[in-house]
N, CA, C and O atoms as a Tinker XYZ file with bonds, in Angstrom:
   372  protein
     1  N      9.862000   -1.490000    5.459000    73     2
     2  CA     9.359000   -2.815000    4.501000    64     1     3
     3  C      8.704000   -2.331000    3.528000    63     2     4     5
     4  O      7.721000   -1.692000    3.902000    81     3
     5  N      8.881000   -2.386000    2.216000    73     3     6
     6  CA     8.257000   -1.777000    0.952000    64     5     7
     7  C      6.872000   -2.553000    1.112000    63     6     8     9
     8  O      7.067000   -3.697000    1.524000    81     7
     9  N      5.567000   -2.258000    0.907000    73     7    10
    10  CA     4.263000   -2.882000    0.969000    64     9    11
    11  C      3.454000   -2.038000   -0.221000    63    10    12    13
    12  O      3.437000   -0.833000   -0.470000    81    11
    13  N      2.818000   -3.126000   -0.826000    73    11    14
    14  CA     1.879000   -3.276000   -1.982000    64    13    15
    15  C      0.594000   -4.032000   -1.628000    63    14    16    17
    16  O      0.528000   -5.098000   -1.016000    81    15
    17  N     -0.469000   -3.263000   -2.139000    73    15    18
    18  CA    -1.883000   -3.634000   -2.166000    64    17    19
    19  C     -1.986000   -4.232000   -3.763000    63    18    20    21
    20  O     -1.624000   -3.582000   -4.744000    81    19
    21  N     -2.468000   -5.396000   -3.806000    73    19    22
    22  CA    -3.075000   -5.848000   -4.682000    64    21    23
    23  C     -4.551000   -5.863000   -5.002000    63    22    24    25
    24  O     -5.036000   -6.763000   -4.315000    81    23
    25  N     -5.507000   -5.271000   -5.740000    73    23    26
    26  CA    -6.774000   -5.338000   -5.929000    64    25    27
    27  C     -7.448000   -6.264000   -6.663000    63    26    28    29
    28  O     -7.474000   -6.266000   -7.894000    81    27
    29  N     -8.034000   -7.111000   -5.904000    73    27    30
    30  CA    -8.853000   -8.316000   -6.699000    64    29    31
    31  C    -10.552000   -7.969000   -6.857000    63    30    32    33
    32  O    -11.305000   -7.790000   -5.900000    81    31
    33  N    -10.914000   -7.926000   -8.190000    73    31    34
    34  CA   -12.214000   -8.249000   -8.348000    64    33    35
    35  C    -12.631000   -9.168000   -9.303000    63    34    36    37
    36  O    -11.908000   -9.603000  -10.200000    81    35
    37  N    -13.820000   -9.472000   -9.113000    73    35    38
    38  CA   -14.462000  -10.934000   -9.677000    64    37    39
    39  C    -14.139000  -10.654000  -11.060000    63    38    40    41
    40  O    -14.481000   -9.591000  -11.579000    81    39
    41  N    -13.426000  -11.650000  -11.758000    73    39    42
    42  CA   -13.034000  -11.527000  -13.126000    64    41    43
    43  C    -11.434000  -11.181000  -13.494000    63    42    44    45
    44  O    -10.910000  -11.065000  -14.602000    81    43
    45  N    -10.934000  -11.075000  -12.336000    73    43    46
    46  CA    -9.674000  -10.570000  -12.396000    64    45    47
    47  C     -8.660000  -11.827000  -13.349000    63    46    48    49
    48  O     -9.077000  -12.973000  -13.186000    81    47
    49  N     -7.647000  -11.720000  -14.113000    73    47    50
    50  CA    -6.654000  -12.225000  -14.813000    64    49    51
    51  C     -5.765000  -12.928000  -13.660000    63    50    52    53
    52  O     -4.979000  -12.293000  -12.958000    81    51
    53  N     -5.992000  -14.342000  -13.551000    73    51    54
    54  CA    -5.302000  -14.653000  -12.450000    64    53    55
    55  C     -3.845000  -14.566000  -12.656000    63    54    56    57
    56  O     -3.163000  -14.211000  -11.694000    81    55
    57  N     -3.228000  -14.864000  -13.871000    73    55    58
    58  CA    -1.690000  -14.742000  -13.974000    64    57    59
    59  C     -1.367000  -13.534000  -13.732000    63    58    60    61
    60  O     -0.210000  -13.379000  -13.342000    81    59
    61  N     -2.069000  -12.535000  -13.844000    73    59    62
    62  CA    -1.557000  -10.996000  -13.807000    64    61    63
    63  C     -1.331000  -10.643000  -12.220000    63    62    64    65
    64  O     -0.381000   -9.972000  -11.818000    81    63
    65  N     -2.526000  -11.292000  -11.240000    73    63    66
    66  CA    -2.665000  -11.084000  -10.023000    64    65    67
    67  C     -1.538000  -12.004000   -9.118000    63    66    68    69
    68  O     -0.656000  -11.467000   -8.449000    81    67
    69  N     -1.682000  -13.149000   -9.194000    73    67    70
    70  CA    -0.868000  -14.141000   -8.557000    64    69    71
    71  C      0.526000  -14.207000   -8.925000    63    70    72    73
    72  O      1.310000  -14.754000   -8.150000    81    71
    73  N      0.949000  -13.691000  -10.071000    73    71    74
    74  CA     2.618000  -13.937000  -10.631000    64    73    75
    75  C      3.046000  -12.656000  -10.064000    63    74    76    77
    76  O      4.244000  -12.607000   -9.787000    81    75
    77  N      2.360000  -11.620000   -9.829000    73    75    78
    78  CA     2.922000  -10.323000   -9.392000    64    77    79
    79  C      3.095000  -10.451000   -7.656000    63    78    80    81
    80  O      4.083000   -9.962000   -7.109000    81    79
    81  N      2.096000  -11.113000   -6.927000    73    79    82
    82  CA     2.021000  -11.276000   -5.685000    64    81    83
    83  C      3.205000  -12.339000   -5.424000    63    82    84    85
    84  O      3.832000  -12.175000   -4.378000    81    83
    85  N      3.548000  -13.319000   -6.186000    73    83    86
    86  CA     4.593000  -14.441000   -5.933000    64    85    87
    87  C      6.093000  -13.807000   -6.172000    63    86    88    89
    88  O      7.014000  -14.211000   -5.463000    81    87
    89  N      6.247000  -13.152000   -6.833000    73    87    90
    90  CA     7.386000  -12.212000   -7.325000    64    89    91
    91  C      7.387000  -11.264000   -6.183000    63    90    92    93
    92  O      8.148000  -11.559000   -5.261000    81    91
    93  N      6.821000  -10.400000   -6.091000    73    91    94
    94  CA     7.167000   -9.424000   -4.977000    64    93    95
    95  C      7.487000   -9.923000   -3.393000    63    94    96    97
    96  O      8.354000   -9.447000   -2.661000    81    95
    97  N      6.464000  -11.109000   -3.043000    73    95    98
    98  CA     6.810000  -11.644000   -2.053000    64    97    99
    99  C      8.358000  -12.345000   -1.798000    63    98   100   101
   100  O      9.083000  -12.280000   -0.806000    81    99
   101  N      8.543000  -12.992000   -3.014000    73    99   102
   102  CA    10.010000  -13.701000   -2.806000    64   101   103
   103  C     10.843000  -12.613000   -3.071000    63   102   104   105
   104  O     11.969000  -13.027000   -3.347000    81   103
   105  N     10.760000  -11.344000   -3.105000    73   103   106
   106  CA    11.631000  -10.079000   -3.062000    64   105   107
   107  C     11.428000   -9.302000   -2.087000    63   106   108   109
   108  O     11.773000   -8.122000   -2.024000    81   107
   109  N     10.648000  -10.154000   -0.982000    73   107   110
   110  CA    10.845000   -9.449000    0.313000    64   109   111
   111  C     10.011000   -8.074000    0.424000    63   110   112   113
   112  O     10.307000   -7.173000    1.209000    81   111
   113  N      8.812000   -8.038000   -0.569000    73   111   114
   114  CA     7.755000   -6.615000   -0.522000    64   113   115
   115  C      6.626000   -7.297000    0.220000    63   114   116   117
   116  O      6.103000   -8.353000   -0.135000    81   115
   117  N      6.353000   -6.687000    1.130000    73   115   118
   118  CA     4.979000   -6.938000    1.741000    64   117   119
   119  C      3.755000   -6.849000    0.909000    63   118   120   121
   120  O      3.549000   -5.758000    0.378000    81   119
   121  N      2.967000   -7.741000    0.717000    73   119   122
   122  CA     1.741000   -7.683000   -0.204000    64   121   123
   123  C      0.526000   -8.012000    0.481000    63   122   124   125
   124  O      0.512000   -8.971000    1.252000    81   123
   125  N     -0.317000   -7.438000    0.316000    73   123   126
   126  CA    -1.645000   -7.827000    0.659000    64   125   127
   127  C     -2.503000   -7.692000   -0.648000    63   126   128   129
   128  O     -2.331000   -6.854000   -1.534000    81   127
   129  N     -3.504000   -8.722000   -0.600000    73   127   130
   130  CA    -4.248000   -8.937000   -1.466000    64   129   131
   131  C     -5.771000   -8.497000   -0.945000    63   130   132   133
   132  O     -6.366000   -8.959000    0.028000    81   131
   133  N     -6.128000   -7.700000   -1.666000    73   131   134
   134  CA    -7.452000   -7.286000   -1.114000    64   133   135
   135  C     -8.644000   -7.286000   -2.213000    63   134   136   137
   136  O     -8.651000   -6.768000   -3.330000    81   135
   137  N     -9.676000   -8.048000   -1.532000    73   135   138
   138  CA   -10.944000   -8.140000   -2.071000    64   137   139
   139  C    -11.722000   -6.811000   -2.389000    63   138   140   141
   140  O    -11.891000   -6.033000   -1.450000    81   139
   141  N    -12.173000   -6.508000   -3.539000    73   139   142
   142  CA   -13.085000   -5.543000   -3.694000    64   141   143
   143  C    -14.624000   -5.643000   -3.940000    63   142   144   145
   144  O    -15.405000   -4.738000   -4.232000    81   143
   145  N    -14.890000   -7.145000   -3.723000    73   143   146
   146  CA   -16.267000   -7.357000   -4.115000    64   145   147
   147  C    -17.024000   -7.640000   -2.386000    63   146   148   149
   148  O    -18.032000   -8.340000   -2.290000    81   147
   149  N    -16.476000   -7.096000   -1.333000    73   147   150
   150  CA   -17.003000   -7.200000    0.020000    64   149   151
   151  C    -16.976000   -8.700000    0.678000    63   150   152   153
   152  O    -17.260000   -9.033000    1.828000    81   151
   153  N    -16.484000   -9.600000   -0.575000    73   151   154
   154  CA   -16.348000  -11.056000    0.363000    64   153   155
   155  C    -15.034000  -11.475000    0.511000    63   154   156   157
   156  O    -14.170000  -10.817000   -0.069000    81   155
   157  N    -14.659000  -12.592000    1.277000    73   155   158
   158  CA   -13.215000  -12.805000    1.507000    64   157   159
   159  C    -12.337000  -13.500000    0.275000    63   158   160   161
   160  O    -11.120000  -13.650000    0.162000    81   159
   161  N    -13.548000  -13.901000   -0.692000    73   159   162
   162  CA   -12.754000  -14.768000   -1.830000    64   161   163
   163  C    -13.522000  -14.057000   -3.000000    63   162   164   165
   164  O    -14.629000  -13.532000   -2.886000    81   163
   165  N    -12.748000  -14.124000   -4.166000    73   163   166
   166  CA   -12.536000  -13.474000   -5.409000    64   165   167
   167  C    -12.679000  -14.509000   -6.505000    63   166   168   169
   168  O    -11.945000  -15.422000   -6.128000    81   167
   169  N    -13.205000  -14.850000   -7.613000    73   167   170
   170  CA   -13.033000  -15.584000   -8.622000    64   169   171
   171  C    -12.531000  -14.775000   -9.657000    63   170   172   173
   172  O    -13.040000  -13.712000  -10.012000    81   171
   173  N    -11.328000  -15.396000  -10.229000    73   171   174
   174  CA   -10.736000  -14.884000  -11.783000    64   173   175
   175  C    -11.829000  -15.218000  -12.573000    63   174   176   177
   176  O    -12.911000  -15.745000  -12.311000    81   175
   177  N    -11.293000  -14.778000  -13.653000    73   175   178
   178  CA   -11.774000  -15.026000  -15.161000    64   177   179
   179  C    -11.942000  -16.333000  -15.592000    63   178   180   181
   180  O    -12.847000  -16.626000  -16.372000    81   179
   181  N    -11.073000  -17.232000  -15.112000    73   179   182
   182  CA   -10.988000  -18.654000  -15.684000    64   181   183
   183  C    -11.500000  -19.622000  -14.407000    63   182   184   185
   184  O    -11.166000  -20.795000  -14.242000    81   183
   185  N    -12.215000  -18.993000  -13.718000    73   183   186
   186  CA   -13.016000  -19.526000  -12.227000    64   185   187
   187  C    -11.983000  -20.089000  -11.134000    63   186   188   189
   188  O    -12.385000  -20.899000  -10.298000    81   187
   189  N    -10.460000  -19.592000  -11.149000    73   187   190
   190  CA    -9.688000  -20.116000   -9.896000    64   189   191
   191  C    -10.062000  -18.969000   -8.953000    63   190   192   193
   192  O    -10.007000  -17.766000   -9.207000    81   191
   193  N    -10.545000  -19.708000   -7.544000    73   191   194
   194  CA   -10.976000  -18.625000   -6.172000    64   193   195
   195  C     -9.675000  -18.618000   -5.697000    63   194   196   197
   196  O     -8.752000  -19.430000   -5.621000    81   195
   197  N     -9.928000  -17.142000   -5.315000    73   195   198
   198  CA    -8.447000  -17.045000   -4.323000    64   197   199
   199  C     -9.082000  -16.326000   -3.212000    63   198   200   201
   200  O     -9.883000  -15.419000   -3.436000    81   199
   201  N     -8.788000  -16.658000   -2.123000    73   199   202
   202  CA    -8.852000  -16.091000   -0.689000    64   201   203
   203  C     -8.385000  -15.025000   -0.393000    63   202   204   205
   204  O     -7.280000  -15.273000    0.090000    81   203
   205  N     -8.593000  -13.749000   -0.388000    73   203   206
   206  CA    -7.927000  -12.354000   -0.194000    64   205   207
   207  C     -7.439000  -12.496000    1.141000    63   206   208   209
   208  O     -7.958000  -13.276000    1.939000    81   207
   209  N     -6.532000  -11.823000    1.392000    73   207   210
   210  CA    -5.848000  -11.329000    2.776000    64   209   211
   211  C     -6.926000  -10.585000    3.445000    63   210   212   213
   212  O     -7.332000  -10.964000    4.544000    81   211
   213  N     -7.373000   -9.640000    2.909000    73   211   214
   214  CA    -8.509000   -8.812000    3.683000    64   213   215
   215  C     -9.330000   -8.157000    2.734000    63   214   216   217
   216  O     -8.932000   -8.179000    1.569000    81   215
   217  N    -10.381000   -7.586000    2.988000    73   215   218
   218  CA   -11.354000   -6.637000    2.174000    64   217   219
   219  C    -10.756000   -5.199000    1.957000    63   218   220   221
   220  O    -10.173000   -4.579000    2.846000    81   219
   221  N    -10.947000   -4.767000    0.770000    73   219   222
   222  CA   -10.859000   -3.294000    0.713000    64   221   223
   223  C    -11.631000   -2.410000    1.666000    63   222   224   225
   224  O    -12.862000   -2.400000    1.652000    81   223
   225  N    -10.996000   -1.750000    2.400000    73   223   226
   226  CA   -11.571000   -0.782000    3.488000    64   225   227
   227  C    -10.674000    0.465000    3.631000    63   226   228   229
   228  O    -10.010000    1.018000    2.754000    81   227
   229  N    -10.793000    0.755000    4.824000    73   227   230
   230  CA    -9.650000    2.182000    5.239000    64   229   231
   231  C     -8.166000    1.441000    4.673000    63   230   232   233
   232  O     -7.834000    0.281000    4.917000    81   231
   233  N     -7.639000    2.119000    4.121000    73   231   234
   234  CA    -6.405000    1.767000    3.292000    64   233   235
   235  C     -4.992000    2.044000    4.383000    63   234   236   237
   236  O     -4.717000    3.097000    4.959000    81   235
   237  N     -4.320000    0.873000    4.427000    73   235   238
   238  CA    -3.321000    0.958000    5.220000    64   237   239
   239  C     -2.454000    1.878000    4.133000    63   238   240   241
   240  O     -2.858000    2.092000    2.990000    81   239
   241  N     -1.177000    2.398000    4.678000    73   239   242
   242  CA    -0.425000    3.080000    3.983000    64   241   243
   243  C      0.466000    1.863000    3.308000    63   242   244   245
   244  O      0.991000    0.916000    3.895000    81   243
   245  N      0.477000    2.130000    2.100000    73   243   246
   246  CA     0.986000    1.256000    0.697000    64   245   247
   247  C      1.922000    2.212000    0.005000    63   246   248   249
   248  O      1.639000    3.393000   -0.197000    81   247
   249  N      3.067000    1.629000   -0.352000    73   247   250
   250  CA     3.973000    2.041000   -1.264000    64   249   251
   251  C      3.507000    1.871000   -2.759000    63   250   252   253
   252  O      4.129000    2.502000   -3.614000    81   251
   253  N      2.636000    1.202000   -3.071000    73   251   254
   254  CA     1.993000    0.826000   -4.488000    64   253   255
   255  C      0.586000    0.100000   -4.411000    63   254   256   257
   256  O      0.251000   -0.592000   -3.449000    81   255
   257  N     -0.047000    0.284000   -5.308000    73   255   258
   258  CA    -1.521000   -0.185000   -5.497000    64   257   259
   259  C     -1.321000   -0.703000   -7.160000    63   258   260   261
   260  O     -1.192000   -0.017000   -8.173000    81   259
   261  N     -1.357000   -2.307000   -6.972000    73   259   262
   262  CA    -1.564000   -2.719000   -8.416000    64   261   263
   263  C     -2.825000   -3.199000   -8.723000    63   262   264   265
   264  O     -3.509000   -3.698000   -7.830000    81   263
   265  N     -3.216000   -3.122000   -9.826000    73   263   266
   266  CA    -4.663000   -3.364000  -10.499000    64   265   267
   267  C     -4.398000   -4.320000  -11.599000    63   266   268   269
   268  O     -4.097000   -3.841000  -12.692000    81   267
   269  N     -4.461000   -5.481000  -11.476000    73   267   270
   270  CA    -4.896000   -6.981000  -12.177000    64   269   271
   271  C     -5.538000   -6.381000  -13.490000    63   270   272   273
   272  O     -6.397000   -5.527000  -13.270000    81   271
   273  N     -5.341000   -6.604000  -14.508000    73   271   274
   274  CA    -6.382000   -6.392000  -15.746000    64   273   275
   275  C     -7.093000   -7.525000  -15.986000    63   274   276   277
   276  O     -7.301000   -8.234000  -15.001000    81   275
   277  N     -7.553000   -7.910000  -17.114000    73   275   278
   278  CA    -8.431000   -8.905000  -17.317000    64   277   279
   279  C     -9.811000   -8.314000  -17.436000    63   278   280   281
   280  O    -10.056000   -7.227000  -16.915000    81   279
   281  N    -10.707000   -8.981000  -18.093000    73   279   282
   282  CA   -12.008000   -8.700000  -18.403000    64   281   283
   283  C    -12.818000   -9.734000  -18.006000    63   282   284   285
   284  O    -12.675000  -10.890000  -18.402000    81   283
   285  N    -13.641000   -9.375000  -17.261000    73   283   286
   286  CA   -14.433000   -8.020000  -16.920000    64   285   287
   287  C    -13.939000   -7.818000  -15.336000    63   286   288   289
   288  O    -14.820000   -7.473000  -14.548000    81   287
   289  N    -12.641000   -8.003000  -14.839000    73   287   290
   290  CA   -12.315000   -7.393000  -13.621000    64   289   291
   291  C    -11.761000   -6.272000  -13.589000    63   290   292   293
   292  O    -11.847000   -5.487000  -12.644000    81   291
   293  N    -11.047000   -6.061000  -14.771000    73   291   294
   294  CA   -11.012000   -4.507000  -14.858000    64   293   295
   295  C    -11.921000   -3.445000  -14.972000    63   294   296   297
   296  O    -11.705000   -2.265000  -14.695000    81   295
   297  N    -13.139000   -4.040000  -15.478000    73   295   298
   298  CA   -14.016000   -3.049000  -15.395000    64   297   299
   299  C    -14.711000   -2.731000  -14.074000    63   298   300   301
   300  O    -15.156000   -1.626000  -13.763000    81   299
   301  N    -14.745000   -3.829000  -13.348000    73   299   302
   302  CA   -15.389000   -4.182000  -11.954000    64   301   303
   303  C    -14.433000   -2.953000  -11.257000    63   302   304   305
   304  O    -14.917000   -1.973000  -10.690000    81   303
   305  N    -12.912000   -3.220000  -11.425000    73   303   306
   306  CA   -12.248000   -2.112000  -10.573000    64   305   307
   307  C    -12.531000   -0.531000  -10.708000    63   306   308   309
   308  O    -12.716000    0.262000   -9.785000    81   307
   309  N    -12.513000   -0.208000  -12.444000    73   307   310
   310  CA   -12.902000    0.806000  -12.826000    64   309   311
   311  C    -14.190000    1.457000  -11.945000    63   310   312   313
   312  O    -14.220000    2.500000  -11.292000    81   311
   313  N    -15.222000    0.465000  -12.171000    73   311   314
   314  CA   -16.618000    0.985000  -11.606000    64   313   315
   315  C    -16.650000    1.096000  -10.151000    63   314   316   317
   316  O    -17.500000    1.791000   -9.593000    81   315
   317  N    -15.842000    0.501000   -9.570000    73   315   318
   318  CA   -15.996000    0.364000   -7.934000    64   317   319
   319  C    -15.493000    1.818000   -7.379000    63   318   320   321
   320  O    -14.468000    2.370000   -7.781000    81   319
   321  N    -16.370000    2.344000   -6.400000    73   319   322
   322  CA   -16.381000    3.922000   -5.574000    64   321   323
   323  C    -15.065000    3.649000   -4.866000    63   322   324   325
   324  O    -14.113000    4.429000   -4.901000    81   323
   325  N    -15.077000    2.312000   -4.121000    73   323   326
   326  CA   -14.037000    2.165000   -3.189000    64   325   327
   327  C    -12.750000    2.248000   -3.930000    63   326   328   329
   328  O    -11.998000    3.150000   -3.563000    81   327
   329  N    -12.408000    1.593000   -4.759000    73   327   330
   330  CA   -11.292000    1.557000   -5.564000    64   329   331
   331  C    -10.905000    2.730000   -5.911000    63   330   332   333
   332  O     -9.833000    3.161000   -5.486000    81   331
   333  N    -11.807000    3.570000   -6.858000    73   331   334
   334  CA   -11.319000    4.898000   -7.144000    64   333   335
   335  C    -10.852000    5.807000   -5.944000    63   334   336   337
   336  O     -9.854000    6.521000   -6.036000    81   335
   337  N    -11.749000    5.727000   -4.649000    73   335   338
   338  CA   -11.379000    6.521000   -3.424000    64   337   339
   339  C     -9.950000    6.081000   -2.975000    63   338   340   341
   340  O     -9.203000    7.031000   -2.740000    81   339
   341  N     -9.499000    5.028000   -2.834000    73   339   342
   342  CA    -8.360000    4.344000   -2.433000    64   341   343
   343  C     -7.144000    4.912000   -3.179000    63   342   344   345
   344  O     -6.146000    5.290000   -2.564000    81   343
   345  N     -7.288000    4.987000   -5.040000    73   343   346
   346  CA    -6.470000    5.594000   -5.436000    64   345   347
   347  C     -6.299000    7.155000   -5.581000    63   346   348   349
   348  O     -5.293000    7.806000   -5.863000    81   347
   349  N     -7.489000    7.526000   -5.324000    73   347   350
   350  CA    -7.135000    9.079000   -4.924000    64   349   351
   351  C     -6.531000    9.598000   -3.642000    63   350   352   353
   352  O     -6.089000   10.727000   -3.426000    81   351
   353  N     -6.604000    8.448000   -2.749000    73   351   354
   354  CA    -6.257000    9.097000   -1.522000    64   353   355
   355  C     -4.614000    8.724000   -1.463000    63   354   356   357
   356  O     -3.761000    9.335000   -0.820000    81   355
   357  N     -4.445000    7.686000   -2.220000    73   355   358
   358  CA    -2.848000    7.424000   -2.586000    64   357   359
   359  C     -2.279000    8.544000   -3.380000    63   358   360   361
   360  O     -1.199000    9.024000   -3.037000    81   359
   361  N     -2.936000    9.009000   -4.440000    73   359   362
   362  CA    -2.437000   10.247000   -5.098000    64   361   363
   363  C     -2.246000   11.278000   -4.366000    63   362   364   365
   364  O     -1.229000   11.968000   -4.300000    81   363
   365  N     -3.427000   11.416000   -3.693000    73   363   366
   366  CA    -2.991000   12.950000   -2.815000    64   365   367
   367  C     -2.125000   12.955000   -1.677000    63   366   368   369
   368  O     -1.779000   13.982000   -1.092000    81   367
   369  N     -1.672000   11.438000   -1.277000    73   367   370
   370  CA    -0.672000   11.275000   -0.075000    64   369   371
   371  C      0.598000   11.516000   -0.976000    63   370   372
   372  O      1.723000   11.490000   -0.476000    81   371
């Protein structure tokens, strides 16, 4: 089964995160929403709180990593060392 990780940081653009999760899951793609803020819940730019499936940590093998945009969410992803490490790990693989 194809597997994707959607990385969520506080301030993420809700429609860019939730829509892709919905579409991929409907297409039988395994999707994990991973919180990058060290908590189980992540708050979007418009105040919608999402409970992540897990926290970003040791990365499972994923076929894709999805980075929802939005400001300040994209900046939080860019500035997160664990996110950069996960992307570098996937790139090396």
